[in-house]
C-alpha positions as CSV (number, residue, x, y, z in Angstrom):
1,M,118.7,107.7,27.1
2,V,117.4,106.0,24.0
3,V,116.7,108.0,20.9
4,R,114.4,106.8,18.1
5,M,114.0,108.6,14.8
6,S,111.6,108.0,11.9
7,Q,111.1,110.2,8.9
8,I,107.7,111.7,8.5
9,S,108.0,114.0,5.5
10,G,110.8,116.1,3.9
11,R,113.4,117.1,6.4
12,W,111.3,116.7,9.5
13,F,111.9,114.0,12.1
14,W,110.1,113.0,15.3
15,V,112.5,112.4,18.2
16,S,111.4,110.4,21.1
17,L,113.7,110.1,24.2
18,L,113.1,107.8,27.0
19,V,114.3,109.6,30.1
20,G,113.8,108.2,33.5
21,G,110.8,106.1,32.5
22,S,109.0,109.0,30.8
23,V,108.8,109.8,27.1
24,V,109.5,113.3,25.7
25,A,108.8,114.1,22.1
26,G,110.1,117.0,20.0
27,Q,110.9,118.1,16.4
28,V,114.4,118.8,14.9
29,M,115.5,119.9,11.5
30,C,117.4,117.4,9.5
31,G,121.1,118.1,9.8
32,A,120.7,120.3,12.9
33,Q,121.8,119.4,16.4
34,A,119.0,118.3,18.7
35,P,118.7,120.4,21.8
36,A,119.5,118.9,25.1
37,V,116.4,117.4,26.8
38,Q,116.0,117.9,30.5
39,P,114.3,115.1,32.5
40,S,110.7,115.8,33.5
41,P,110.4,116.7,37.2
42,Q,108.8,114.0,39.3
43,P,105.3,114.8,40.5
44,T,105.2,115.8,44.2
45,T,101.6,114.4,44.6
46,P,100.3,111.1,43.5
47,A,98.4,111.2,40.1
48,K,94.7,110.9,40.3
49,P,93.4,107.5,39.0
50,L,91.6,107.6,35.7
51,P,87.8,107.4,36.0
52,D,86.4,103.9,35.3
53,R,85.3,103.9,31.7
54,F,83.1,100.9,32.3
55,P,81.0,101.5,35.5
56,P,79.4,98.4,37.0
57,S,76.0,97.5,35.8
58,P,73.1,98.8,38.0
59,L,72.0,95.2,38.2
60,E,75.3,94.1,40.0
61,L,75.3,93.9,43.8
62,T,78.6,95.7,44.5
63,V,77.8,97.0,48.1
64,P,76.1,95.2,51.0
65,D,72.3,95.6,51.1
66,P,70.3,95.6,54.3
67,L,67.8,93.2,52.8
68,L,70.7,90.7,52.0
69,P,73.4,91.3,54.6
70,G,75.1,88.0,53.8
71,G,75.5,88.9,50.1
72,L,74.7,86.6,47.2
73,K,77.1,83.8,48.0
74,R,75.6,82.6,51.3
75,P,72.7,80.2,50.7
76,L,69.3,81.2,52.1
77,S,67.1,79.1,54.3
78,E,63.5,78.7,53.2
79,A,62.4,81.2,55.8
80,E,64.9,83.7,54.6
81,R,63.8,83.2,51.0
82,Q,60.2,83.9,51.9
83,Q,61.2,87.0,53.8
84,L,63.3,88.3,51.0
85,D,60.6,87.5,48.4
86,Q,58.1,89.5,50.4
87,A,60.5,92.4,50.7
88,L,61.2,92.4,47.0
89,D,57.5,92.3,46.2
90,A,57.2,95.4,48.3
91,L,60.0,97.1,46.4
92,N,58.1,96.4,43.2
93,V,55.0,98.0,44.6
94,Q,57.0,101.1,45.6
95,A,58.6,101.4,42.1
96,T,55.2,101.1,40.5
97,E,53.8,103.9,42.7
98,K,56.8,106.1,41.8
99,L,56.2,105.5,38.1
100,Q,52.5,106.3,38.5
101,L,53.6,109.6,40.1
102,N,55.6,110.3,36.9
103,D,59.0,109.8,38.6
104,P,60.6,107.1,36.4
105,I,64.2,107.8,37.7
106,A,63.2,106.9,41.2
107,A,61.1,104.0,40.0
108,F,63.9,102.4,38.1
109,E,66.4,103.0,41.0
110,I,64.1,100.9,43.1
111,W,63.5,98.3,40.4
112,N,67.2,97.9,39.9
113,R,67.7,97.3,43.5
114,E,65.0,94.7,43.4
115,L,66.7,93.0,40.4
116,R,70.1,93.0,42.1
117,L,68.6,91.2,45.0
118,R,66.4,88.8,43.0
119,R,69.5,86.9,42.1
120,A,69.5,85.4,45.5
121,L,66.3,83.6,44.7
122,G,67.5,81.8,41.6
123,F,67.4,82.3,37.9
124,L,63.7,81.6,37.4
125,E,62.6,84.3,39.8
126,E,65.2,86.7,38.5
127,V,64.2,86.2,34.8
128,T,60.6,86.7,35.6
129,A,61.4,90.0,37.3
130,L,63.8,91.1,34.5
131,G,61.1,90.6,32.0
132,R,58.5,92.6,34.0
133,V,60.9,95.5,34.6
134,G,62.2,95.4,31.0
135,D,58.7,95.7,29.7
136,Q,58.2,98.9,31.8
137,A,61.6,100.2,30.6
138,W,60.7,99.7,27.0
139,K,57.3,101.5,27.4
140,Q,59.2,104.4,29.1
141,N,61.7,104.5,26.1
142,L,64.6,103.8,28.5
143,S,66.9,102.2,25.9
144,E,69.9,101.9,28.3
145,E,67.8,100.1,30.9
146,V,66.5,97.8,28.3
147,R,70.0,97.1,27.0
148,V,71.3,96.3,30.5
149,I,68.4,94.0,31.3
150,T,68.7,92.2,27.9
151,N,72.4,91.6,28.6
152,R,71.6,90.1,31.9
153,L,69.0,87.8,30.3
154,K,71.7,86.7,27.8
155,A,74.1,86.0,30.6
156,I,71.6,83.8,32.4
157,Q,70.8,82.0,29.1
158,T,74.5,81.2,28.7
159,E,74.8,80.1,32.3
160,A,71.7,77.9,32.0
161,Q,73.2,76.1,29.0
162,K,76.2,74.9,31.0
163,P,76.1,71.3,32.2
164,V,75.3,70.8,35.9
165,Q,78.3,70.3,38.1
166,A,78.2,67.3,40.3
167,G,77.1,68.3,43.8
168,S,76.4,71.9,42.8
169,A,73.1,73.5,43.8
170,S,74.1,77.1,42.9
171,S,73.5,79.0,39.8
172,S,77.2,78.8,39.0
173,G,76.9,75.1,38.4
174,G,74.3,75.2,35.7
175,V,70.6,74.5,35.9
176,Q,69.0,71.2,36.9
177,D,67.1,69.5,34.1
178,A,63.9,69.7,36.0
179,N,64.1,73.5,36.0
180,R,65.6,74.0,32.6
181,T,62.3,73.9,30.6
182,A,60.6,76.4,33.0
183,L,63.6,78.7,32.8
184,R,63.8,78.6,29.0
185,S,60.1,79.3,28.8
186,A,60.6,82.3,31.1
187,L,63.5,83.5,29.1
188,G,61.4,83.4,25.9
189,T,58.7,85.5,27.6
190,A,61.2,87.9,29.0
191,Y,62.9,88.4,25.6
192,Q,59.5,89.2,24.2
193,Q,58.9,91.8,27.0
194,V,62.2,93.6,26.1
195,R,61.2,93.4,22.4
196,S,64.0,91.1,21.3
197,P,62.0,88.7,19.1
198,G,65.1,87.2,17.6
199,L,66.5,86.1,21.0
200,A,63.0,84.8,22.0
201,V,62.8,82.7,18.8
202,T,66.3,81.3,19.5
203,V,65.1,80.1,22.9
204,Y,61.9,78.6,21.5
205,N,63.8,76.9,18.7
206,S,66.0,75.2,21.3
207,M,62.9,74.0,23.1
208,L,61.4,72.9,19.8
209,A,64.4,70.7,19.0
210,D,64.0,69.0,22.4
211,A,60.2,68.5,21.8
212,R,60.9,66.9,18.5
213,A,63.6,64.7,19.8
214,A,61.2,63.5,22.5
215,N,58.4,63.1,19.9
216,D,56.3,65.4,22.0
217,V,53.8,66.6,19.4
218,P,51.6,68.7,21.7
219,Q,54.6,70.6,22.9
220,E,55.9,70.9,19.3
221,T,52.6,72.3,18.2
222,S,52.5,74.8,21.1
223,L,56.0,76.1,20.5
224,L,55.4,76.4,16.7
225,T,52.2,78.4,17.5
226,T,54.2,80.7,19.7
227,I,56.9,81.1,17.2
228,G,54.4,81.8,14.4
229,Q,52.7,84.5,16.5
230,L,56.0,86.1,17.3
231,H,57.0,86.3,13.6
232,L,53.6,87.6,12.7
233,S,53.6,90.3,15.4
234,W,57.0,91.6,14.2
235,F,55.9,91.5,10.5
236,D,58.4,88.8,9.5
237,Y,55.9,87.3,7.0
238,P,58.2,84.8,5.3
239,K,59.1,83.1,8.6
240,A,55.5,83.3,9.8
241,I,54.4,81.6,6.6
242,A,57.0,78.8,7.0
243,T,56.0,78.2,10.6
244,Y,52.2,78.1,9.9
245,T,52.9,75.7,7.0
246,E,54.6,73.4,9.4
247,L,51.6,73.7,11.8
248,L,49.2,72.9,8.9
249,N,51.2,69.8,7.9
250,L,51.2,68.6,11.5
251,A,47.5,69.1,11.8
252,K,46.9,67.2,8.6
253,A,49.1,64.4,9.7
254,R,47.1,64.1,12.9
255,T,43.8,64.6,11.0
256,D,43.1,67.4,13.5
257,Q,40.5,69.2,11.5
258,Q,40.0,72.0,13.9
259,S,43.7,72.8,13.7
260,V,43.6,72.5,9.9
261,F,40.9,75.2,9.9
262,V,42.8,77.5,12.2
263,N,46.1,77.2,10.2
264,L,44.4,77.7,6.8
265,I,42.9,80.9,8.2
266,Q,46.3,82.0,9.5
267,L,48.1,81.3,6.3
268,A,45.5,83.2,4.2
269,Y,45.8,86.1,6.6
270,V,49.6,86.2,6.6
271,H,49.7,86.1,2.8
272,E,47.2,89.0,2.7
273,Q,49.4,91.0,5.0
274,A,52.4,90.1,2.8
275,K,50.5,91.5,-0.2
276,Q,50.3,88.1,-1.8
277,P,46.6,87.8,-2.8
278,A,47.0,84.9,-5.1
279,Q,48.6,82.7,-2.4
280,A,46.0,83.8,0.1
281,A,43.2,82.8,-2.3
282,T,44.8,79.3,-2.5
283,Y,44.3,78.7,1.2
284,Q,40.9,80.3,1.2
285,Q,39.8,77.9,-1.5
286,Q,40.9,75.0,0.6
287,L,39.0,76.4,3.6
288,L,35.9,76.9,1.4
289,D,36.1,73.2,0.4
290,L,36.3,72.2,4.0
291,Y,33.2,74.3,4.9
292,Q,31.3,72.7,2.1
293,Q,32.4,69.2,3.1
294,N,31.3,69.8,6.7
295,E,28.0,71.5,5.7
296,Q,29.0,74.8,7.4
297,A,27.3,76.9,4.8
298,Q,26.8,79.8,7.2
299,Y,30.5,80.7,7.1
300,I,30.7,80.6,3.3
301,P,29.4,84.1,2.3
302,A,32.0,86.0,4.3
303,L,34.7,83.7,3.1
304,K,33.6,84.1,-0.6
305,I,33.8,87.8,-0.2
306,K,37.4,87.6,1.0
307,L,38.2,85.1,-1.7
308,A,36.7,87.4,-4.3
309,D,38.8,90.3,-2.9
310,N,42.0,88.4,-3.4
311,Y,41.0,87.2,-6.9
312,A,40.3,90.8,-7.8
313,A,43.6,92.0,-6.4
314,S,45.5,89.3,-8.3
315,G,43.8,90.2,-11.6
316,R,41.5,87.2,-11.8
317,L,38.4,89.3,-12.4
318,D,36.2,86.5,-13.8
319,L,36.7,84.5,-10.6
320,A,36.2,87.6,-8.4
321,E,32.8,88.3,-10.1
322,Q,31.7,84.7,-9.7
323,Q,32.6,84.7,-5.9
324,Y,30.8,88.1,-5.3
325,R,27.7,86.9,-7.0
326,E,27.7,83.6,-5.1
327,A,28.3,85.4,-1.8
328,F,25.3,87.6,-2.4
329,E,23.1,84.6,-3.3
330,L,24.2,82.5,-0.3
331,A,23.9,85.3,2.2
332,Q,20.2,85.9,1.6
333,P,18.9,82.5,3.0
334,F,20.9,83.1,6.2
335,L,19.6,86.7,6.4
336,Q,23.1,87.9,6.4
337,V,22.2,91.3,5.1
338,A,25.5,92.9,5.8
339,Y,27.4,90.3,3.8
340,A,24.8,90.5,0.9
341,T,25.2,94.2,0.7
342,D,28.9,94.1,0.9
343,A,29.1,91.6,-1.9
344,L,26.9,93.7,-4.1
345,Q,28.8,96.9,-3.4
346,K,32.1,95.2,-4.3
347,L,30.6,93.7,-7.4
348,G,29.4,97.1,-8.5
349,K,32.8,98.6,-7.8
350,L,34.5,95.8,-9.8
351,Y,32.2,96.5,-12.8
352,R,32.8,100.2,-12.7
353,A,36.6,99.8,-12.4
354,N,36.4,97.7,-15.6
355,D,34.0,100.0,-17.5
356,R,31.2,97.6,-17.4
357,L,28.7,100.4,-16.7
358,D,25.5,98.6,-17.7
359,S,26.3,95.7,-15.3
360,A,27.3,98.2,-12.6
361,L,24.0,100.1,-13.1
362,Q,22.0,96.9,-12.6
363,V,23.8,96.2,-9.4
364,Y,23.4,99.7,-7.9
365,D,19.7,100.0,-9.1
366,Y,19.0,96.8,-7.2
367,L,21.0,97.9,-4.2
368,A,19.2,101.2,-4.0
369,Q,15.8,99.6,-4.0
370,A,16.9,96.9,-1.5
371,E,18.4,99.5,0.9
372,Q,15.2,101.6,0.8
373,Q,13.1,98.6,1.5
374,A,15.4,97.7,4.4
375,Y,15.1,101.3,5.7
376,N,18.9,101.7,5.4
377,A,18.9,105.4,4.4
378,Y,22.7,105.6,4.4
379,G,23.0,102.6,2.1
380,A,20.3,103.9,-0.2
381,M,21.9,107.3,-0.4
382,D,25.2,105.9,-1.4
383,A,23.6,103.6,-4.0
384,L,21.7,106.4,-5.5
385,D,24.9,108.4,-5.7
386,Q,26.5,105.6,-7.7
387,V,23.5,105.3,-10.0
388,G,23.7,109.1,-10.7
389,Q,27.5,108.9,-11.4
390,I,27.1,106.0,-13.8
391,R,24.2,107.7,-15.6
392,L,26.3,110.8,-15.8
393,A,29.2,108.8,-17.4
394,Q,26.7,107.5,-19.9
395,K,25.5,111.0,-20.6
396,A,22.0,110.0,-19.7
397,Y,21.4,113.3,-18.0
398,P,17.6,113.0,-17.2
399,E,18.2,109.7,-15.5
400,A,21.3,111.0,-13.7
401,L,19.2,114.1,-12.5
402,A,16.4,111.8,-11.2
403,A,18.9,109.7,-9.2
404,F,20.6,112.7,-7.7
405,R,17.3,114.2,-6.7
406,Q,16.3,111.0,-5.0
407,G,19.7,111.0,-3.2
408,L,19.1,114.7,-2.2
409,E,15.8,113.7,-0.5
410,V,17.4,111.0,1.5
411,S,20.3,113.2,2.4
412,K,17.9,115.8,3.8
413,Q,16.3,113.1,6.0
414,L,19.8,112.3,7.3
415,N,21.1,115.9,7.3
416,Y,24.2,114.5,5.7
417,R,25.9,115.3,2.4
418,T,23.0,117.7,1.4
419,D,25.4,120.2,-0.1
420,Y,27.0,117.6,-2.3
421,F,23.7,116.4,-3.7
422,N,22.5,120.0,-4.2
423,E,25.6,120.7,-6.2
424,Q,25.1,117.6,-8.3
425,V,21.5,118.4,-9.0
426,Q,22.3,121.9,-10.1
427,K,25.2,120.8,-12.3
428,V,23.3,118.0,-14.0
429,A,20.2,120.1,-14.5
430,Q,22.2,122.4,-16.8
431,Q,22.9,119.4,-19.0
432,V,19.2,118.3,-19.4
433,P,17.6,119.5,-22.7
434,R,14.7,121.8,-22.1
């Protein structure tokens, strides 16, 4: 018998006695005699084993399956591979039907069986299936299934990075170089399907390093495009900007003008999404210069409107005004009525926001007449409303009343906003001197 004592607090001690392989604990008062401790009786029946705290993954083949009686370790002949592949495709169809019948539990039981058996066909086939099922799991909000599939993808990625063992044809000996690129590409896609963009980018960056080492510019461009789209789709704007900047520099180095156009557009868009209008305007100005150099004037009005929007958002109101005016003037020869109208509406709004009411009035007066001549009743009604509001702000009540009355007539034709214009007419009429 071994007795161990350690003071806890005051006069209390814990006493542990090792008796016959078992530990008995008790408390005694300091200075008092410890009572005799009797050995614990030995159990007459064996103790039940503790439950497994870490059950096997549903993707692990732990029991024989009728579709693969030899298990995963026996190599398959080509005929056996084809037969198994057809059987697994049938399981996928069954699982899809279960999901369509709103029975996701049964569906994923079947899909997990398919995934367990897909291992026999090799990493590439398994990864493709993992991505497909993982996508469905994510859509069904089955986080545990997504986690298990993601872990399996990471295990395959680790295995694929191992050097190939001499004379090894199995997955345990690494992946042959001829299949490595296809497998990494499949892993990148599968990681996207389970919504793990960081893991996908890791795979693509590995492929990108190889492409650069091999001076494979087309592959480098393709991978950078994929990485950029991935960053953008997950709202990682700083990394998206860095990636598209690399693409732009590559395009300029190759004098690939079409790619230069595409990446300037992307960079302007990403900066807009990142709420960086001044930077977006910089790329739009470069794009505008290219359109002018290539005599592609038909694209300029729409671009100038976007450029003006970003100038206005960044506080460069003089440049915004200039671009809106030029967009309106350039849109007319190309009969781009929508762009011309949009430019005028935004110019009028810019004037009103900066208390340039006379300038705004000129714009909306012109716009009201133009919309009426173009039989655009909705546009005319909105322009007349703006004229009335500006005249009201100037306390020119007779002119405001005339504008609202015209707007009322148009609203009656459309059967739209009639109550609003009636209210404005009645309110302003009270202000007109009799």
